[in-house]
C-alpha distance (Angstrom), angle and dihedral (degrees) to the residues before:
residue distance angle dihedral
X1 . . .
X2 3.81 . .
X3 3.79 101.6 .
X4 3.78 121.4 170.7
X5 3.78 117.1 -153.3
X6 3.79 119.4 -144.1
X7 3.80 117.6 -144.8
X8 3.79 134.1 -168.8
X9 3.80 123.0 -130.6
X10 3.81 90.2 -84.2
X11 3.78 93.7 55.7
X12 3.81 95.3 -106.1
X13 3.78 114.8 143.4
X14 3.80 107.6 -115.3
X15 3.78 102.5 168.4
X16 3.76 149.5 -8.0
X17 3.78 129.1 -123.5
X18 3.81 114.4 -147.2
X19 3.81 118.1 -169.2
X20 3.81 110.5 -116.9
X21 3.81 94.2 -116.3
X22 3.78 90.5 56.9
X23 3.80 91.9 43.8
X24 3.80 90.2 54.8
X25 3.80 90.0 50.1
X26 3.80 91.0 50.8
X27 3.82 91.5 48.5
X28 3.79 90.3 52.9
X29 3.78 91.3 48.5
X30 3.81 96.9 45.3
X31 3.81 114.6 40.5
X32 3.80 92.9 -165.5
X33 3.81 90.0 65.7
X34 3.79 90.0 59.1
X35 3.81 89.9 51.4
X36 3.82 92.1 46.0
X37 3.79 91.9 51.8
X38 3.81 92.4 47.9
X39 3.81 91.2 51.3
X40 3.79 92.4 49.7
X41 3.80 92.8 59.2
X42 3.79 109.8 87.5
X43 3.77 113.0 -145.6
X44 3.77 118.1 -169.9
X45 3.78 120.1 -137.5
X46 3.80 115.7 -113.6
X47 3.82 91.8 -110.1
X48 3.82 89.2 55.2
X49 3.79 91.2 50.5
X50 3.81 89.7 50.1
X51 3.81 91.7 53.5
X52 3.80 91.0 49.3
X53 3.81 91.2 49.4
X54 3.83 91.1 49.4
X55 3.78 92.1 50.0
X56 3.78 92.8 47.1
X57 3.79 89.9 48.8
X58 3.81 90.7 51.2
X59 3.80 89.8 48.8
X60 3.81 93.5 51.1
X61 3.81 91.0 47.9
X62 3.80 94.9 50.3
X63 3.79 114.5 9.8
X64 3.81 91.6 156.3
X65 3.82 91.6 73.1
X66 3.80 92.6 68.8
X67 3.78 120.4 116.5
X68 3.78 129.9 -152.8
X69 3.82 111.1 -97.6
X70 3.81 97.1 -143.6
X71 3.79 92.3 46.5
X72 3.81 91.0 49.8
X73 3.81 92.3 49.6
X74 3.81 89.9 49.2
X75 3.81 90.7 51.5
X76 3.80 91.3 49.4
X77 3.80 92.2 48.9
X78 3.80 91.8 47.5
X79 3.80 91.2 52.1
X80 3.82 93.1 54.8
């Protein structure tokens, strides 16, 4: 198996790179890996995608109406 270890600037191993062909072999051999991978992929519900599309559309139509997040939070905190 041609694994590549990933190290931080102190030499500590922080990850492992597995070539895709070997990953596919491992998934076929160990069913739990297939399940783990499927659970790690976040899929948005269609209603969530619709909300995102609406908000993006509103943004593209009128991007000048945006306000700075930090400034808004400061104003809210000052009004409390």
